ZAPAMAR-316420 format. One record per residue (C-alpha): x, z, y; residue number from 1. Coordinates in nm, 2 decimals. Example, Ala and Ser with C-alpha at 12.3 -4.5 7.8 and 13.67 -1.06 7.14 Angstrom:
<u = 1.23&w = 0.78&v = -0.45&bami = 1> $
<u = 1.37&w = 0.71&v = -0.11&bami = 2> $
//
This chain:
<u = -0.03&w = -0.86&v = 2.97&bami = 1> $
<u = 0.12&w = -0.76&v = 2.62&bami = 2> $
<u = 0.05&w = -1.10&v = 2.50&bami = 3> $
<u = 0.21&w = -1.27&v = 2.78&bami = 4> $
<u = 0.53&w = -1.05&v = 2.71&bami = 5> $
<u = 0.54&w = -1.13&v = 2.35&bami = 6> $
<u = 0.47&w = -1.52&v = 2.42&bami = 7> $
<u = 0.70&w = -1.58&v = 2.70&bami = 8> $
<u = 0.91&w = -1.88&v = 2.66&bami = 9> $
<u = 0.74&w = -1.99&v = 2.35&bami = 10> $
<u = 0.74&w = -2.39&v = 2.32&bami = 11> $
<u = 0.43&w = -2.51&v = 2.48&bami = 12> $
<u = 0.34&w = -2.68&v = 2.12&bami = 13> $
<u = 0.27&w = -2.33&v = 2.01&bami = 14> $
<u = -0.05&w = -2.32&v = 2.24&bami = 15> $
<u = -0.19&w = -2.65&v = 2.04&bami = 16> $
<u = -0.30&w = -2.69&v = 1.69&bami = 17> $
<u = -0.50&w = -2.97&v = 1.50&bami = 18> $
<u = -0.88&w = -2.87&v = 1.44&bami = 19> $
<u = -0.84&w = -2.77&v = 1.10&bami = 20> $
<u = -0.58&w = -2.49&v = 1.21&bami = 21> $
<u = -0.81&w = -2.19&v = 1.27&bami = 22> $
<u = -0.61&w = -1.85&v = 1.32&bami = 23> $
<u = -0.76&w = -1.68&v = 1.63&bami = 24> $
<u = -0.99&w = -1.40&v = 1.63&bami = 25> $
<u = -1.26&w = -1.53&v = 1.81&bami = 26> $
<u = -1.26&w = -1.89&v = 1.67&bami = 27> $
<u = -1.23&w = -1.76&v = 1.29&bami = 28> $
<u = -1.52&w = -1.50&v = 1.38&bami = 29> $
<u = -1.71&w = -1.84&v = 1.52&bami = 30> $
<u = -1.64&w = -2.04&v = 1.22&bami = 31> $
<u = -1.73&w = -1.81&v = 0.95&bami = 32> $
<u = -2.05&w = -1.71&v = 1.08&bami = 33> $
<u = -2.16&w = -2.06&v = 1.12&bami = 34> $
<u = -2.08&w = -2.16&v = 0.74&bami = 35> $
<u = -2.43&w = -2.14&v = 0.58&bami = 36> $
<u = -2.41&w = -1.95&v = 0.22&bami = 37> $
<u = -2.15&w = -1.75&v = 0.36&bami = 38> $
<u = -2.24&w = -1.35&v = 0.42&bami = 39> $
<u = -2.02&w = -1.21&v = 0.71&bami = 40> $
<u = -2.02&w = -0.83&v = 0.77&bami = 41> $
<u = -1.79&w = -0.61&v = 0.97&bami = 42> $
<u = -1.62&w = -0.36&v = 0.73&bami = 43> $
<u = -1.45&w = -0.13&v = 0.99&bami = 44> $
<u = -1.27&w = -0.15&v = 1.34&bami = 45> $
<u = -0.87&w = -0.15&v = 1.40&bami = 46> $
<u = -0.73&w = 0.11&v = 1.59&bami = 47> $
<u = -0.77&w = -0.08&v = 1.90&bami = 48> $
<u = -1.14&w = -0.10&v = 1.81&bami = 49> $
<u = -1.15&w = -0.47&v = 1.73&bami = 50> $
<u = -1.38&w = -0.59&v = 1.43&bami = 51> $
<u = -1.25&w = -0.63&v = 1.06&bami = 52> $
<u = -1.47&w = -0.87&v = 0.91&bami = 53> $
<u = -1.51&w = -1.02&v = 0.56&bami = 54> $
<u = -1.69&w = -1.33&v = 0.45&bami = 55> $
<u = -1.81&w = -1.37&v = 0.10&bami = 56> $
<u = -1.91&w = -1.66&v = -0.08&bami = 57> $
<u = -2.11&w = -1.63&v = -0.41&bami = 58> $
<u = -2.37&w = -1.39&v = -0.58&bami = 59> $
<u = -2.27&w = -1.02&v = -0.56&bami = 60> $
<u = -2.30&w = -0.87&v = -0.92&bami = 61> $
<u = -2.37&w = -0.49&v = -0.90&bami = 62> $
<u = -2.18&w = -0.26&v = -1.18&bami = 63> $
<u = -2.33&w = -0.03&v = -1.38&bami = 64> $
<u = -2.10&w = 0.30&v = -1.36&bami = 65> $
<u = -2.09&w = 0.66&v = -1.27&bami = 66> $
<u = -1.77&w = 0.72&v = -1.12&bami = 67> $
<u = -1.60&w = 0.61&v = -0.82&bami = 68> $
<u = -1.25&w = 0.76&v = -0.90&bami = 69> $
<u = -1.05&w = 0.53&v = -1.16&bami = 70> $
<u = -0.81&w = 0.86&v = -1.20&bami = 71> $
<u = -1.13&w = 1.10&v = -1.29&bami = 72> $
<u = -1.23&w = 0.80&v = -1.54&bami = 73> $
<u = -0.91&w = 0.79&v = -1.69&bami = 74> $
<u = -0.90&w = 1.14&v = -1.76&bami = 75> $
<u = -1.26&w = 1.14&v = -1.91&bami = 76> $
<u = -1.17&w = 0.83&v = -2.13&bami = 77> $
<u = -0.88&w = 1.03&v = -2.30&bami = 78> $
<u = -0.61&w = 0.76&v = -2.38&bami = 79> $
<u = -0.27&w = 0.76&v = -2.22&bami = 80> $
<u = -0.12&w = 0.45&v = -2.39&bami = 81> $
<u = -0.17&w = 0.11&v = -2.33&bami = 82> $
<u = -0.46&w = -0.04&v = -2.53&bami = 83> $
<u = -0.68&w = -0.33&v = -2.46&bami = 84> $
<u = -0.98&w = -0.11&v = -2.58&bami = 85> $
<u = -0.91&w = 0.18&v = -2.35&bami = 86> $
<u = -0.77&w = 0.06&v = -2.05&bami = 87> $
<u = -1.11&w = 0.00&v = -1.87&bami = 88> $
<u = -1.32&w = 0.31&v = -1.86&bami = 89> $
<u = -1.66&w = 0.18&v = -1.83&bami = 90> $
<u = -1.76&w = 0.48&v = -1.63&bami = 91> $
<u = -1.55&w = 0.33&v = -1.36&bami = 92> $
<u = -1.52&w = -0.06&v = -1.44&bami = 93> $
<u = -1.88&w = -0.09&v = -1.57&bami = 94> $
<u = -2.03&w = -0.15&v = -1.89&bami = 95> $
<u = -1.89&w = -0.53&v = -1.89&bami = 96> $
<u = -1.69&w = -0.77&v = -1.71&bami = 97> $
<u = -1.96&w = -0.96&v = -1.45&bami = 98> $
<u = -2.02&w = -1.31&v = -1.50&bami = 99> $
<u = -1.79&w = -1.41&v = -1.22&bami = 100> $
<u = -1.45&w = -1.27&v = -1.14&bami = 101> $
<u = -1.44&w = -1.14&v = -0.76&bami = 102> $
<u = -1.12&w = -1.23&v = -0.58&bami = 103> $
<u = -1.04&w = -1.10&v = -0.22&bami = 104> $
<u = -0.83&w = -1.33&v = 0.00&bami = 105> $
<u = -0.67&w = -1.05&v = 0.27&bami = 106> $
<u = -0.51&w = -1.23&v = 0.55&bami = 107> $
<u = -0.30&w = -1.11&v = 0.84&bami = 108> $
<u = -0.22&w = -0.77&v = 0.78&bami = 109> $
<u = 0.11&w = -0.87&v = 0.98&bami = 110> $
<u = -0.03&w = -0.99&v = 1.29&bami = 111> $
<u = 0.18&w = -1.31&v = 1.34&bami = 112> $
<u = 0.15&w = -1.39&v = 0.97&bami = 113> $
<u = -0.15&w = -1.65&v = 0.97&bami = 114> $
<u = -0.04&w = -1.90&v = 0.71&bami = 115> $
<u = -0.29&w = -1.74&v = 0.45&bami = 116> $
<u = -0.57&w = -1.73&v = 0.69&bami = 117> $
<u = -0.53&w = -2.07&v = 0.80&bami = 118> $
<u = -0.56&w = -2.16&v = 0.43&bami = 119> $
<u = -0.88&w = -1.92&v = 0.37&bami = 120> $
<u = -1.08&w = -2.10&v = 0.65&bami = 121> $
<u = -1.00&w = -2.42&v = 0.47&bami = 122> $
<u = -1.12&w = -2.30&v = 0.13&bami = 123> $
<u = -1.44&w = -2.14&v = 0.28&bami = 124> $
<u = -1.50&w = -2.49&v = 0.44&bami = 125> $
<u = -1.41&w = -2.65&v = 0.08&bami = 126> $
<u = -1.68&w = -2.38&v = -0.08&bami = 127> $
<u = -1.96&w = -2.47&v = 0.17&bami = 128> $
<u = -1.93&w = -2.87&v = 0.24&bami = 129> $
<u = -1.70&w = -3.01&v = -0.05&bami = 130> $
<u = -1.37&w = -3.08&v = 0.19&bami = 131> $
<u = -1.15&w = -2.87&v = 0.36&bami = 132> $
<u = -1.14&w = -2.90&v = 0.74&bami = 133> $
<u = -0.91&w = -3.23&v = 0.75&bami = 134> $
<u = -1.21&w = -3.35&v = 0.54&bami = 135> $
<u = -1.00&w = -3.40&v = 0.22&bami = 136> $
<u = -1.13&w = -3.34&v = -0.11&bami = 137> $
<u = -0.97&w = -3.09&v = -0.41&bami = 138> $
<u = -1.19&w = -3.11&v = -0.68&bami = 139> $
<u = -1.02&w = -2.90&v = -0.92&bami = 140> $
<u = -0.99&w = -2.63&v = -0.64&bami = 141> $
<u = -1.37&w = -2.67&v = -0.55&bami = 142> $
<u = -1.44&w = -2.64&v = -0.92&bami = 143> $
<u = -1.25&w = -2.29&v = -1.01&bami = 144> $
<u = -1.32&w = -2.16&v = -0.67&bami = 145> $
<u = -1.71&w = -2.19&v = -0.74&bami = 146> $
<u = -1.67&w = -2.01&v = -1.09&bami = 147> $
<u = -1.56&w = -1.69&v = -0.88&bami = 148> $
<u = -1.70&w = -1.47&v = -0.62&bami = 149> $
<u = -1.47&w = -1.54&v = -0.33&bami = 150> $
<u = -1.44&w = -1.31&v = -0.03&bami = 151> $
<u = -1.19&w = -1.36&v = 0.29&bami = 152> $
<u = -1.05&w = -1.11&v = 0.52&bami = 153> $
<u = -0.93&w = -1.30&v = 0.80&bami = 154> $
<u = -0.76&w = -1.03&v = 1.01&bami = 155> $
<u = -0.69&w = -0.72&v = 0.81&bami = 156> $
<u = -0.49&w = -0.61&v = 1.15&bami = 157> $
<u = -0.70&w = -0.79&v = 1.44&bami = 158> $
<u = -0.48&w = -0.56&v = 1.68&bami = 159> $
<u = -0.15&w = -0.72&v = 1.60&bami = 160> $
<u = -0.33&w = -1.10&v = 1.63&bami = 161> $
<u = -0.46&w = -1.01&v = 1.94&bami = 162> $
<u = -0.12&w = -0.91&v = 2.07&bami = 163> $
<u = 0.02&w = -1.30&v = 2.09&bami = 164> $
<u = -0.29&w = -1.48&v = 2.18&bami = 165> $
<u = -0.36&w = -1.76&v = 2.31&bami = 166> $
<u = -0.07&w = -1.88&v = 2.09&bami = 167> $
<u = -0.23&w = -2.05&v = 1.81&bami = 168> $
<u = 0.12&w = -2.06&v = 1.59&bami = 169> $
<u = 0.50&w = -2.02&v = 1.56&bami = 170> $
<u = 0.58&w = -2.32&v = 1.36&bami = 171> $
<u = 0.81&w = -2.47&v = 1.63&bami = 172> $
<u = 0.91&w = -2.13&v = 1.79&bami = 173> $
<u = 1.26&w = -2.08&v = 1.72&bami = 174> $
<u = 1.36&w = -1.77&v = 1.49&bami = 175> $
<u = 1.44&w = -1.56&v = 1.79&bami = 176> $
<u = 1.13&w = -1.62&v = 1.95&bami = 177> $
<u = 0.94&w = -1.56&v = 1.61&bami = 178> $
<u = 1.06&w = -1.24&v = 1.57&bami = 179> $
<u = 1.02&w = -1.13&v = 1.94&bami = 180> $
<u = 0.66&w = -1.22&v = 1.85&bami = 181> $
<u = 0.63&w = -0.98&v = 1.54&bami = 182> $
<u = 0.86&w = -0.70&v = 1.64&bami = 183> $
<u = 0.83&w = -0.72&v = 2.02&bami = 184> $
<u = 1.07&w = -0.54&v = 2.27&bami = 185> $
<u = 1.24&w = -0.24&v = 2.31&bami = 186> $
<u = 1.23&w = -0.08&v = 2.65&bami = 187> $
<u = 1.59&w = -0.23&v = 2.73&bami = 188> $
<u = 1.44&w = -0.56&v = 2.63&bami = 189> $
<u = 1.62&w = -0.62&v = 2.32&bami = 190> $
<u = 1.41&w = -0.70&v = 1.99&bami = 191> $
<u = 1.47&w = -0.46&v = 1.67&bami = 192> $
<u = 1.55&w = -0.60&v = 1.36&bami = 193> $
<u = 1.36&w = -0.61&v = 1.07&bami = 194> $
<u = 1.45&w = -0.34&v = 0.83&bami = 195> $
<u = 1.46&w = -0.16&v = 1.19&bami = 196> $
<u = 1.13&w = -0.17&v = 1.24&bami = 197> $
<u = 1.07&w = 0.02&v = 0.90&bami = 198> $
<u = 1.27&w = 0.32&v = 1.00&bami = 199> $
<u = 1.02&w = 0.44&v = 1.26&bami = 200> $
<u = 0.66&w = 0.54&v = 1.20&bami = 201> $
<u = 0.48&w = 0.50&v = 1.39&bami = 202> $
<u = 0.67&w = 0.22&v = 1.60&bami = 203> $
<u = 0.74&w = 0.34&v = 1.96&bami = 204> $
<u = 0.54&w = 0.14&v = 2.18&bami = 205> $
<u = 0.87&w = 0.01&v = 2.40&bami = 206> $
<u = 0.82&w = -0.23&v = 2.66&bami = 207> $
<u = 0.55&w = -0.38&v = 2.40&bami = 208> $
<u = 0.47&w = -0.35&v = 2.04&bami = 209> $
<u = 0.52&w = -0.65&v = 1.82&bami = 210> $
<u = 0.22&w = -0.81&v = 1.65&bami = 211> $
<u = 0.33&w = -0.66&v = 1.33&bami = 212> $
<u = 0.17&w = -0.32&v = 1.39&bami = 213> $
<u = -0.19&w = -0.22&v = 1.48&bami = 214> $
<u = -0.24&w = -0.08&v = 1.82&bami = 215> $
<u = -0.13&w = 0.30&v = 1.73&bami = 216> $
<u = 0.21&w = 0.14&v = 1.59&bami = 217> $
<u = 0.11&w = 0.16&v = 1.23&bami = 218> $
<u = 0.28&w = -0.12&v = 0.99&bami = 219> $
<u = -0.03&w = -0.13&v = 0.76&bami = 220> $
<u = 0.17&w = -0.24&v = 0.47&bami = 221> $
<u = 0.33&w = 0.09&v = 0.50&bami = 222> $
<u = 0.05&w = 0.34&v = 0.56&bami = 223> $
<u = 0.07&w = 0.70&v = 0.45&bami = 224> $
<u = -0.20&w = 0.60&v = 0.24&bami = 225> $
<u = -0.26&w = 0.98&v = 0.09&bami = 226> $
<u = -0.31&w = 1.09&v = 0.43&bami = 227> $
<u = -0.62&w = 1.20&v = 0.58&bami = 228> $
<u = -0.48&w = 1.04&v = 0.89&bami = 229> $
<u = -0.42&w = 0.73&v = 0.77&bami = 230> $
<u = -0.51&w = 0.41&v = 0.98&bami = 231> $
<u = -0.88&w = 0.31&v = 1.02&bami = 232> $
<u = -0.80&w = -0.01&v = 0.93&bami = 233> $
<u = -0.68&w = 0.12&v = 0.58&bami = 234> $
<u = -1.01&w = 0.32&v = 0.54&bami = 235> $
<u = -1.21&w = 0.02&v = 0.60&bami = 236> $
<u = -1.01&w = -0.21&v = 0.36&bami = 237> $
<u = -0.99&w = 0.06&v = 0.08&bami = 238> $
<u = -1.36&w = 0.14&v = 0.12&bami = 239> $
<u = -1.45&w = -0.21&v = 0.11&bami = 240> $
<u = -1.26&w = -0.26&v = -0.20&bami = 241> $
<u = -1.37&w = 0.02&v = -0.39&bami = 242> $
<u = -1.74&w = -0.10&v = -0.33&bami = 243> $
<u = -1.70&w = -0.44&v = -0.43&bami = 244> $
<u = -1.45&w = -0.37&v = -0.75&bami = 245> $
<u = -1.24&w = -0.69&v = -0.69&bami = 246> $
<u = -1.09&w = -0.86&v = -1.04&bami = 247> $
<u = -0.79&w = -0.93&v = -0.79&bami = 248> $
<u = -0.67&w = -0.88&v = -0.43&bami = 249> $
<u = -0.43&w = -1.14&v = -0.23&bami = 250> $
<u = -0.27&w = -0.96&v = 0.03&bami = 251> $
<u = -0.15&w = -1.26&v = 0.23&bami = 252> $
<u = 0.21&w = -1.23&v = 0.44&bami = 253> $
<u = 0.44&w = -1.53&v = 0.53&bami = 254> $
<u = 0.82&w = -1.59&v = 0.50&bami = 255> $
<u = 0.99&w = -1.91&v = 0.40&bami = 256> $
<u = 0.72&w = -1.96&v = 0.15&bami = 257> $
<u = 0.88&w = -1.72&v = -0.15&bami = 258> $
<u = 0.49&w = -1.71&v = -0.27&bami = 259> $
<u = 0.43&w = -1.45&v = -0.54&bami = 260> $
<u = 0.61&w = -1.14&v = -0.43&bami = 261> $
<u = 0.75&w = -0.88&v = -0.70&bami = 262> $
<u = 0.49&w = -0.63&v = -0.84&bami = 263> $
<u = 0.41&w = -0.33&v = -0.69&bami = 264> $
<u = 0.59&w = -0.05&v = -0.91&bami = 265> $
<u = 0.33&w = 0.19&v = -0.92&bami = 266> $
<u = 0.09&w = -0.02&v = -1.12&bami = 267> $
<u = 0.08&w = -0.03&v = -1.48&bami = 268> $
<u = 0.34&w = -0.23&v = -1.64&bami = 269> $
<u = 0.09&w = -0.49&v = -1.79&bami = 270> $
<u = -0.03&w = -0.58&v = -1.46&bami = 271> $
<u = 0.34&w = -0.63&v = -1.36&bami = 272> $
<u = 0.40&w = -0.86&v = -1.64&bami = 273> $
<u = 0.07&w = -1.04&v = -1.52&bami = 274> $
<u = 0.20&w = -1.07&v = -1.19&bami = 275> $
<u = 0.52&w = -1.23&v = -1.30&bami = 276> $
<u = 0.31&w = -1.47&v = -1.50&bami = 277> $
<u = 0.12&w = -1.57&v = -1.18&bami = 278> $
<u = 0.42&w = -1.60&v = -0.99&bami = 279> $
<u = 0.57&w = -1.89&v = -1.21&bami = 280> $
<u = 0.23&w = -2.05&v = -1.25&bami = 281> $
<u = 0.20&w = -2.07&v = -0.86&bami = 282> $
<u = 0.58&w = -2.18&v = -0.81&bami = 283> $
<u = 0.52&w = -2.43&v = -1.09&bami = 284> $
<u = 0.20&w = -2.57&v = -0.92&bami = 285> $
<u = 0.42&w = -2.60&v = -0.58&bami = 286> $
<u = 0.69&w = -2.78&v = -0.75&bami = 287> $
<u = 0.48&w = -3.01&v = -0.95&bami = 288> $
<u = 0.31&w = -3.11&v = -0.61&bami = 289> $
<u = 0.66&w = -3.19&v = -0.48&bami = 290> $
<u = 0.57&w = -2.93&v = -0.15&bami = 291> $
<u = 0.85&w = -2.74&v = 0.05&bami = 292> $
<u = 0.95&w = -2.42&v = -0.15&bami = 293> $
<u = 1.26&w = -2.29&v = 0.06&bami = 294> $
<u = 1.35&w = -1.97&v = -0.20&bami = 295> $
<u = 1.25&w = -1.94&v = -0.53&bami = 296> $
<u = 0.94&w = -1.65&v = -0.57&bami = 297> $
<u = 1.06&w = -1.28&v = -0.63&bami = 298> $
<u = 0.83&w = -1.23&v = -0.88&bami = 299> $
<u = 1.04&w = -1.15&v = -1.22&bami = 300> $
<u = 1.08&w = -0.87&v = -1.47&bami = 301> $
<u = 0.84&w = -0.57&v = -1.44&bami = 302> $
<u = 0.99&w = -0.26&v = -1.24&bami = 303> $
<u = 1.18&w = -0.47&v = -1.02&bami = 304> $
<u = 0.98&w = -0.38&v = -0.70&bami = 305> $
<u = 1.08&w = -0.17&v = -0.44&bami = 306> $
<u = 1.02&w = 0.24&v = -0.46&bami = 307> $
<u = 0.76&w = 0.25&v = -0.16&bami = 308> $
<u = 0.42&w = 0.34&v = -0.27&bami = 309> $
<u = 0.28&w = 0.02&v = -0.05&bami = 310> $
<u = -0.05&w = -0.11&v = 0.02&bami = 311> $
<u = -0.05&w = -0.31&v = -0.27&bami = 312> $
<u = -0.02&w = 0.04&v = -0.51&bami = 313> $
<u = -0.32&w = 0.19&v = -0.31&bami = 314> $
<u = -0.55&w = -0.11&v = -0.38&bami = 315> $
<u = -0.50&w = -0.06&v = -0.74&bami = 316> $
<u = -0.53&w = 0.31&v = -0.75&bami = 317> $
<u = -0.84&w = 0.25&v = -0.53&bami = 318> $
<u = -1.02&w = 0.00&v = -0.72&bami = 319> $
<u = -0.83&w = -0.13&v = -1.03&bami = 320> $
<u = -0.81&w = -0.49&v = -0.90&bami = 321> $
<u = -0.46&w = -0.68&v = -0.96&bami = 322> $
<u = -0.27&w = -0.65&v = -0.62&bami = 323> $
<u = -0.07&w = -0.97&v = -0.56&bami = 324> $
<u = 0.12&w = -1.00&v = -0.24&bami = 325> $
<u = 0.15&w = -1.39&v = -0.16&bami = 326> $
<u = 0.45&w = -1.49&v = 0.09&bami = 327> $
<u = 0.32&w = -1.77&v = 0.25&bami = 328> $
<u = 0.53&w = -2.06&v = 0.42&bami = 329> $
<u = 0.60&w = -2.00&v = 0.77&bami = 330> $
<u = 0.79&w = -2.28&v = 0.98&bami = 331> $
<u = 1.06&w = -2.24&v = 1.25&bami = 332> $
<u = 1.25&w = -2.50&v = 1.46&bami = 333> $
<u = 1.55&w = -2.41&v = 1.23&bami = 334> $
<u = 1.33&w = -2.54&v = 0.92&bami = 335> $
<u = 1.05&w = -2.70&v = 1.05&bami = 336> $
<u = 0.73&w = -2.79&v = 0.85&bami = 337> $
<u = 0.43&w = -2.92&v = 0.94&bami = 338> $
<u = 0.07&w = -2.80&v = 0.95&bami = 339> $
<u = -0.03&w = -3.00&v = 0.67&bami = 340> $
<u = 0.26&w = -2.88&v = 0.48&bami = 341> $
<u = 0.19&w = -2.52&v = 0.54&bami = 342> $
<u = -0.19&w = -2.59&v = 0.43&bami = 343> $
<u = -0.09&w = -2.81&v = 0.15&bami = 344> $
<u = 0.12&w = -2.50&v = 0.04&bami = 345> $
<u = -0.18&w = -2.28&v = 0.04&bami = 346> $
<u = -0.44&w = -2.42&v = -0.12&bami = 347> $
<u = -0.18&w = -2.49&v = -0.40&bami = 348> $
<u = -0.14&w = -2.16&v = -0.43&bami = 349> $
<u = -0.53&w = -2.06&v = -0.43&bami = 350> $
<u = -0.59&w = -2.35&v = -0.67&bami = 351> $
<u = -0.31&w = -2.22&v = -0.92&bami = 352> $
<u = -0.44&w = -1.86&v = -0.89&bami = 353> $
<u = -0.78&w = -1.97&v = -0.94&bami = 354> $
<u = -0.71&w = -2.15&v = -1.25&bami = 355> $
<u = -0.51&w = -1.88&v = -1.39&bami = 356> $
<u = -0.77&w = -1.61&v = -1.31&bami = 357> $
<u = -1.03&w = -1.82&v = -1.49&bami = 358> $
<u = -0.86&w = -1.93&v = -1.77&bami = 359> $
<u = -0.63&w = -1.63&v = -1.85&bami = 360> $
<u = -0.78&w = -1.37&v = -1.64&bami = 361> $
<u = -0.66&w = -1.12&v = -1.36&bami = 362> $
<u = -0.72&w = -0.84&v = -1.63&bami = 363> $
<u = -0.53&w = -0.84&v = -1.93&bami = 364> $
<u = -0.67&w = -0.77&v = -2.29&bami = 365> $
<u = -1.04&w = -0.84&v = -2.15&bami = 366> $
<u = -1.04&w = -1.20&v = -2.32&bami = 367> $
<u = -1.06&w = -1.17&v = -2.67&bami = 368> $
<u = -1.06&w = -1.48&v = -2.94&bami = 369> $
<u = -1.31&w = -1.44&v = -3.22&bami = 370> $
<u = -1.28&w = -1.56&v = -3.60&bami = 371> $
<u = -1.54&w = -1.79&v = -3.54&bami = 372> $
<u = -1.38&w = -1.96&v = -3.24&bami = 373> $
<u = -1.57&w = -1.81&v = -2.97&bami = 374> $
<u = -1.37&w = -1.66&v = -2.67&bami = 375> $
<u = -1.54&w = -1.35&v = -2.49&bami = 376> $
<u = -1.45&w = -1.11&v = -2.22&bami = 377> $
<u = -1.54&w = -0.81&v = -2.31&bami = 378> $
<u = -1.41&w = -0.40&v = -2.19&bami = 379> $
<u = -1.35&w = -0.19&v = -2.51&bami = 380> $
<u = -1.36&w = -0.27&v = -2.88&bami = 381> $
<u = -1.56&w = -0.57&v = -3.02&bami = 382> $
<u = -1.82&w = -0.50&v = -3.26&bami = 383> $
<u = -1.76&w = -0.58&v = -3.62&bami = 384> $
<u = -1.83&w = -0.90&v = -3.75&bami = 385> $
<u = -2.16&w = -0.79&v = -3.94&bami = 386> $
<u = -2.30&w = -0.68&v = -3.62&bami = 387> $
<u = -2.54&w = -0.88&v = -3.38&bami = 388> $
<u = -2.48&w = -0.64&v = -3.10&bami = 389> $
<u = -2.35&w = -0.79&v = -2.77&bami = 390> $
<u = -2.41&w = -0.57&v = -2.55&bami = 391> $
<u = -2.09&w = -0.57&v = -2.30&bami = 392> $
<u = -1.99&w = -0.94&v = -2.41&bami = 393> $
<u = -1.95&w = -1.22&v = -2.20&bami = 394> $
<u = -1.91&w = -1.55&v = -2.39&bami = 395> $
<u = -1.73&w = -1.82&v = -2.26&bami = 396> $
//
């Protein structure tokens, strides 16, 4: 019933998509569970009781650590100032970096924002079969992705995605139609504006909830993260991140394609600076390929973000990961993109992120250049040149 109300009047083309465009709950579940070498697990349930899945490619490396609280470990480490040798207390981060960085691609926290999920499904196919779902090779992307453990969460908000099924996309919808699917309908049949929806928490159901929210009306980007009554999706995601301890989490959103958004305000300034650097690298790669980029990325100086404590801030304080909000491109009738263009931008973003993560790293101060020309990755200070001790070092 709700799906019919949200999708009423959508063009018939919104219910059709090429085979490489996988974004629905059932089709993504079937797809990831059928990929050899990909481990799929249910990490929790939504407010509406729907499963939240995580699909992992690459061996999981255990960390030797004694603490599951980054705050407590920083308290025990004793240093309050930025110092690359004391930024990663080993009781929390482990004695040394893992052989392979861990990257999480979290999709669809807002139910109508699916471009990141589509790109992630194609990346998994590339990792397993050597091509995207169109049969196209991406040799550099594949090489870089195989250097990491890649984890995909197709639907962080399965309730929102379910609410507008069986529609497959909004690429040919008008802006008004897209807003209705996203933000829902009041009792009087009108659609609230974007910022208006953030002034009510949880969102009143009205005539029908938009896909922006879970079944309890919660916008998961702005949950009450310090509250025992936070959403079950938030509990599931943050618990999973604490277990996995990723180096970075990409939170996929969708707008006109501004790509890397401004850095969260409540993470260390060193990580905010890293967000800005990554934003430039990603935008440059998209420009280099002459792909559509409607608005230049937000990511700029540290401190430019919102005063809100969002899911991005919560991710860092839970597990120490670099949190990156990526606004993948959408398409509406007023500025039409093709399926291929949207996917090509998504894969270009992933490639730029992976190259940066492998070459420079998602954690500042970990790559160390030695006088003998070697480059190693290590938490904490290096041994003196005369020492042969290599404990805690990863040579590249």
